[in-house]
MDTraj code that builds the backbone (N, CA, C; nanometers):
import mdtraj as md
import numpy as np

residues = "UNK UNK UNK UNK UNK UNK UNK UNK UNK UNK UNK UNK UNK UNK UNK UNK UNK UNK UNK UNK UNK UNK UNK UNK UNK UNK UNK UNK UNK UNK UNK UNK UNK UNK UNK UNK UNK UNK UNK UNK UNK UNK UNK UNK UNK UNK UNK UNK UNK UNK UNK UNK UNK UNK UNK UNK UNK UNK UNK UNK UNK UNK UNK UNK UNK UNK UNK UNK UNK UNK UNK UNK UNK UNK UNK UNK UNK UNK UNK UNK UNK UNK UNK UNK UNK UNK UNK UNK UNK UNK UNK UNK UNK UNK UNK UNK UNK UNK UNK UNK UNK UNK UNK".split()
xyz = np.array([
    [-0.1695, -1.4120, -1.0576],
    [-0.1704, -1.2821, -1.0589],
    [-0.2627, -1.2431, -0.8759],
    [-0.1568, -1.1651, -0.8285],
    [-0.1616, -1.1476, -0.6844],
    [-0.1903, -0.9378, -0.6635],
    [-0.3490, -0.9400, -0.6145],
    [-0.3234, -0.8412, -0.6576],
    [-0.3054, -0.7535, -0.4629],
    [-0.2418, -0.6456, -0.4364],
    [-0.1960, -0.6557, -0.3272],
    [-0.2576, -0.5003, -0.2483],
    [-0.3542, -0.5180, -0.1521],
    [-0.4661, -0.3846, -0.1427],
    [-0.4359, -0.3400, 0.0027],
    [-0.3727, -0.2376, -0.0183],
    [-0.3068, -0.1772, 0.1330],
    [-0.3962, -0.0407, 0.1668],
    [-0.4922, -0.0669, 0.3040],
    [-0.5411, 0.0322, 0.3558],
    [-0.5186, 0.0968, 0.5052],
    [-0.4858, 0.2588, 0.4784],
    [-0.4317, 0.3049, 0.5916],
    [-0.4944, 0.3913, 0.6525],
    [-0.4983, 0.3305, 0.8333],
    [-0.5805, 0.3856, 0.9188],
    [-0.5425, 0.5290, 0.9762],
    [-0.4845, 0.6630, 0.8833],
    [-0.3873, 0.7342, 0.8920],
    [-0.4541, 0.8703, 1.0643],
    [-0.3249, 0.8927, 1.1001],
    [-0.3726, 0.9659, 1.1973],
    [-0.3731, 1.1821, 1.1000],
    [-0.4001, 1.2141, 1.1515],
    [-0.4743, 1.3214, 1.0743],
    [-0.2939, 1.4288, 0.9897],
    [-0.3610, 1.4948, 0.9536],
    [-0.2277, 1.5627, 0.9104],
    [-0.1085, 1.5223, 0.8355],
    [-0.1057, 1.4102, 0.7638],
    [-0.0709, 1.4138, 0.7448],
    [-0.0367, 1.3569, 0.5963],
    [-0.0867, 1.4264, 0.5090],
    [-0.1366, 1.4700, 0.3200],
    [0.0074, 1.4365, 0.2634],
    [0.0919, 1.5522, 0.3222],
    [0.2022, 1.6128, 0.2451],
    [0.3176, 1.4998, 0.2912],
    [0.3429, 1.4019, 0.3475],
    [0.4639, 1.3527, 0.3522],
    [0.3986, 1.2116, 0.3091],
    [0.2945, 1.1397, 0.3022],
    [0.1575, 1.0880, 0.2591],
    [0.2541, 1.0963, 0.0811],
    [0.1969, 1.1826, 0.0341],
    [0.2189, 1.2350, -0.0842],
    [0.3367, 1.1733, -0.1672],
    [0.4565, 1.1918, -0.0742],
    [0.5976, 1.1292, -0.0909],
    [0.6369, 1.0331, -0.0870],
    [0.5644, 0.9198, 0.0417],
    [0.5972, 0.8149, 0.0274],
    [0.5826, 0.7101, -0.0909],
    [0.4036, 0.7857, -0.1428],
    [0.3399, 0.7167, -0.2525],
    [0.4365, 0.7059, -0.3938],
    [0.4472, 0.8278, -0.3902],
    [0.5326, 0.8404, -0.5025],
    [0.6551, 0.7614, -0.4970],
    [0.7027, 0.6941, -0.3960],
    [0.8557, 0.6210, -0.3880],
    [0.8020, 0.4964, -0.4205],
    [0.7121, 0.4381, -0.3080],
    [0.6370, 0.3032, -0.3372],
    [0.5760, 0.3194, -0.4847],
    [0.5529, 0.4147, -0.5562],
    [0.4930, 0.4050, -0.7713],
    [0.6046, 0.3495, -0.8175],
    [0.6964, 0.4271, -0.7562],
    [0.8527, 0.4388, -0.8208],
    [0.9278, 0.2793, -0.8346],
    [0.8845, 0.2272, -0.6655],
    [0.9839, 0.1053, -0.5942],
    [0.8844, -0.0216, -0.7280],
    [0.7792, 0.0283, -0.6991],
    [0.7084, -0.1194, -0.7749],
    [0.7099, -0.0947, -0.9224],
    [0.7545, 0.0002, -1.0214],
    [0.7713, 0.0102, -1.1419],
    [0.9255, -0.0971, -1.1907],
    [1.0351, -0.0751, -1.0921],
    [1.0950, -0.1339, -1.0884],
    [1.1577, -0.2571, -1.0691],
    [1.0325, -0.3111, -1.0006],
    [1.0786, -0.4447, -0.9817],
    [0.9991, -0.5334, -1.0794],
    [1.0413, -0.6688, -1.1108],
    [1.0079, -0.7230, -1.2446],
    [0.8858, -0.7968, -1.1452],
    [0.7719, -0.8499, -1.2534],
    [0.6806, -0.8260, -1.2211],
    [0.5517, -0.8346, -1.1136],
    [0.6082, -0.6873, -1.0882],
    [0.5432, -0.5269, -1.0336],
    [0.4887, -0.4925, -1.1278],
    [0.3250, -0.4436, -1.0894],
    [0.2746, -0.3326, -1.1860],
    [0.1720, -0.2428, -1.1626],
    [0.1286, -0.1253, -1.2044],
    [-0.0374, -0.0800, -1.2277],
    [-0.0180, -0.0609, -1.0706],
    [0.0597, 0.0161, -0.9958],
    [0.0706, 0.1059, -0.8726],
    [-0.0654, 0.2069, -0.8896],
    [-0.1556, 0.2097, -0.7600],
    [-0.2536, 0.2941, -0.8111],
    [-0.2728, 0.3339, -0.6603],
    [-0.3097, 0.4519, -0.5602],
    [-0.3284, 0.5140, -0.4477],
    [-0.4440, 0.6051, -0.4588],
    [-0.5770, 0.6124, -0.3696],
    [-0.5685, 0.7445, -0.3518],
    [-0.6622, 0.6699, -0.2309],
    [-0.7694, 0.8076, -0.1915],
    [-0.8762, 0.8290, -0.1020],
    [-0.9406, 0.7219, -0.1011],
    [-0.9950, 0.6938, 0.0293],
    [-1.1205, 0.5700, 0.0044],
    [-1.2581, 0.7059, 0.0532],
    [-1.3275, 0.6721, -0.0606],
    [-1.4230, 0.7294, -0.0430],
    [-1.6179, 0.6872, -0.0113],
    [-1.5484, 0.4986, 0.0691],
    [-1.6498, 0.4537, 0.1479],
    [-1.7848, 0.4629, 0.1036],
    [-1.8387, 0.4368, 0.0112],
    [-1.9846, 0.5067, -0.0242],
    [-2.0896, 0.4405, 0.0623],
    [-2.0139, 0.2883, 0.0671],
    [-2.1140, 0.1689, 0.1402],
    [-2.1075, 0.1772, 0.2960],
    [-2.0555, 0.2715, 0.3733],
    [-1.9871, 0.3501, 0.5014],
    [-1.9529, 0.2121, 0.5863],
    [-1.8570, 0.1694, 0.5269],
    [-1.8207, 0.0025, 0.5898],
    [-1.6458, -0.0460, 0.6320],
    [-1.5997, 0.1341, 0.6170],
    [-1.4186, 0.1283, 0.6190],
    [-1.3873, 0.2632, 0.6577],
    [-1.5105, 0.3328, 0.7167],
    [-1.4998, 0.4966, 0.7508],
    [-1.3033, 0.5033, 0.8530],
    [-1.2652, 0.4079, 0.9269],
    [-1.1427, 0.3820, 0.9619],
    [-1.0376, 0.3734, 0.8928],
    [-1.0198, 0.3634, 0.7309],
    [-0.9689, 0.3628, 0.6287],
    [-0.9686, 0.4596, 0.5329],
    [-0.9880, 0.5923, 0.5706],
    [-0.9205, 0.6409, 0.4560],
    [-0.8734, 0.7053, 0.3400],
    [-0.7645, 0.5437, 0.3197],
    [-0.7142, 0.6026, 0.2269],
    [-0.5806, 0.4428, 0.2120],
    [-0.5532, 0.4759, 0.0442],
    [-0.5259, 0.3418, 0.0545],
    [-0.4740, 0.3089, -0.0946],
    [-0.3697, 0.2230, -0.1169],
    [-0.2778, 0.1886, -0.2708],
    [-0.2973, 0.0181, -0.2479],
    [-0.2598, -0.0066, -0.4048],
    [-0.2706, -0.1593, -0.4649],
    [-0.1598, -0.1369, -0.5771],
    [-0.1561, -0.2512, -0.5931],
    [-0.0419, -0.3046, -0.7317],
    [-0.0532, -0.4051, -0.7689],
    [-0.0330, -0.5121, -0.8715],
    [-0.0718, -0.6002, -0.9009],
    [0.0867, -0.6818, -0.9383],
    [0.0746, -0.8653, -0.8478],
    [0.1692, -0.9118, -0.8508],
    [0.1841, -0.9972, -0.9329],
    [0.3032, -1.0515, -1.0062],
    [0.2672, -1.1991, -1.0824],
    [0.2252, -1.2309, -1.0255],
    [0.3359, -1.2902, -0.9449],
    [0.2599, -1.4027, -0.8598],
    [0.3965, -1.3792, -0.6641],
    [0.3371, -1.5094, -0.6497],
    [0.3807, -1.5018, -0.5206],
    [0.5305, -1.4177, -0.4487],
    [0.5904, -1.5131, -0.5569],
    [0.7334, -1.4782, -0.5074],
    [0.7696, -1.2947, -0.5235],
    [0.7389, -1.2616, -0.6580],
    [0.6844, -1.1004, -0.7136],
    [0.6633, -1.0441, -0.5595],
    [0.5170, -1.0376, -0.4999],
    [0.5439, -0.9920, -0.3835],
    [0.6731, -0.9842, -0.2949],
    [0.6938, -1.1299, -0.2862],
    [0.7666, -1.1209, -0.1894],
    [0.9145, -1.0779, -0.1989],
    [1.0005, -1.0291, -0.3606],
    [1.1106, -0.9674, -0.3717],
    [1.0182, -0.8203, -0.3330],
    [0.8673, -0.7639, -0.3571],
    [0.8832, -0.6310, -0.3155],
    [0.8424, -0.5382, -0.1391],
    [0.8226, -0.7355, -0.0473],
    [0.8221, -0.7413, 0.0397],
    [0.9238, -0.7306, 0.1424],
    [1.0536, -0.7750, 0.0709],
    [1.1617, -0.7886, 0.1256],
    [1.2922, -0.6560, 0.0666],
    [1.2036, -0.6317, -0.0269],
    [1.2881, -0.4297, -0.0602],
    [1.3250, -0.3844, 0.0594],
    [1.4580, -0.3176, 0.0516],
    [1.5094, -0.2558, 0.1685],
    [1.4120, -0.1166, 0.1235],
    [1.3980, -0.0592, 0.0266],
    [1.3569, 0.0577, -0.0146],
    [1.1570, 0.0328, 0.0593],
    [1.0685, -0.0768, 0.0460],
    [0.9902, -0.1243, 0.1193],
    [0.9759, -0.0967, 0.2327],
    [1.0732, -0.1633, 0.2714],
    [1.0867, -0.1766, 0.4375],
    [1.0721, -0.0719, 0.4959],
    [1.2125, 0.0735, 0.4686],
    [1.2278, 0.1941, 0.4847],
    [1.1045, 0.2716, 0.4729],
    [0.9879, 0.2694, 0.3558],
    [0.8815, 0.3360, 0.3467],
    [0.7778, 0.2864, 0.4441],
    [0.8005, 0.1166, 0.4571],
    [0.6787, 0.0939, 0.5208],
    [0.6692, 0.1183, 0.6578],
    [0.8353, 0.1939, 0.7080],
    [0.8224, 0.2230, 0.8095],
    [0.8042, 0.3610, 0.8413],
    [0.7802, 0.4696, 0.7523],
    [0.7156, 0.5712, 0.7211],
    [0.5734, 0.5258, 0.7195],
    [0.5560, 0.4736, 0.6982],
    [0.3874, 0.4534, 0.7027],
    [0.3498, 0.4247, 0.8534],
    [0.3889, 0.3634, 0.8984],
    [0.3429, 0.2475, 1.0336],
    [0.3816, 0.3963, 1.1379],
    [0.4685, 0.4874, 1.1314],
    [0.4554, 0.6145, 1.1735],
    [0.3379, 0.6914, 1.1604],
    [0.2531, 0.6882, 1.0428],
    [0.1790, 0.7917, 1.0074],
    [0.0217, 0.7564, 1.0528],
    [0.0191, 0.5800, 1.0816],
    [-0.1196, 0.5443, 1.1216],
    [-0.1449, 0.5439, 1.2132],
    [-0.2527, 0.5674, 1.3269],
    [-0.3333, 0.5047, 1.4391],
    [-0.3056, 0.4497, 1.4760],
    [-0.2040, 0.3581, 1.5830],
    [-0.1827, 0.2525, 1.6184],
    [-0.0800, 0.1538, 1.5280],
    [0.0174, 0.2573, 1.4905],
    [0.1080, 0.2527, 1.4177],
    [0.0586, 0.1336, 1.3229],
    [0.1940, 0.0155, 1.3086],
    [0.1307, -0.1088, 1.2331],
    [0.0227, -0.1684, 1.2577],
    [-0.0503, -0.2143, 1.3524],
    [-0.2219, -0.1396, 1.3497],
    [-0.2782, -0.1011, 1.3088],
    [-0.2757, -0.0304, 1.2597],
    [-0.3647, 0.0953, 1.1624],
    [-0.3415, 0.0216, 0.9931],
    [-0.3226, -0.0538, 1.0016],
    [-0.2174, -0.1463, 0.8303],
    [-0.3190, -0.2407, 0.8161],
    [-0.3959, -0.1920, 0.7159],
    [-0.4515, -0.3488, 0.6660],
    [-0.4433, -0.4133, 0.5543],
    [-0.4129, -0.5205, 0.5873],
    [-0.3483, -0.5778, 0.3697],
    [-0.4363, -0.6913, 0.3578],
    [-0.4609, -0.6915, 0.2195],
    [-0.5371, -0.7975, 0.1669],
    [-0.4696, -0.8390, 0.0347],
    [-0.4333, -0.9407, -0.0134],
    [-0.3492, -0.9915, -0.0729],
    [-0.4713, -1.0571, -0.1583],
    [-0.5212, -1.0272, -0.2583],
    [-0.5718, -1.1235, -0.3432],
    [-0.5446, -1.1523, -0.5047],
    [-0.5988, -1.3211, -0.4398],
    [-0.5208, -1.4361, -0.5794],
    [-0.6597, -1.3962, -0.6653],
    [-0.6109, -1.3336, -0.7959],
    [-0.6813, -1.3128, -0.9139],
    [-0.6674, -1.3904, -1.0191],
    [-0.7606, -1.4372, -1.1323],
    [-0.7688, -1.5257, -1.2180],
    [-0.6755, -1.4637, -1.3333],
    [-0.6339, -1.5116, -1.3866],
    [-0.5749, -1.4392, -1.5385],
    [-0.6184, -1.5291, -1.6932],
])
top = md.Topology()
chain = top.add_chain()
for i, resn in enumerate(residues, 1):
    res = top.add_residue(resn, chain, resSeq=i)
    for name in ("N", "CA", "C"):
        top.add_atom(name, md.element.get_by_symbol(name[0]), res)
traj = md.Trajectory(xyz[None], top)
């Protein structure tokens, strides 16, 4: 399984459009075979190691093929472009981790 983790270095005052994008990403993930468990929320950064990334989301993909289907989906590309516009530094304001998890 692949846990797809995305952290966002958001520009100030993007909360309303961010909620819309998160809702649409959640809908997309639930529609794709092999993808589920979409969650999102603020990064509380209790260890004070990631202050530049105040928000994030993640979901599980059954395998690399399922994750690729998500990445190539036209809705993902459109929503991703909206996230890029909301982040400091554009695409550089988005950190992505794909953790391979034994099941």
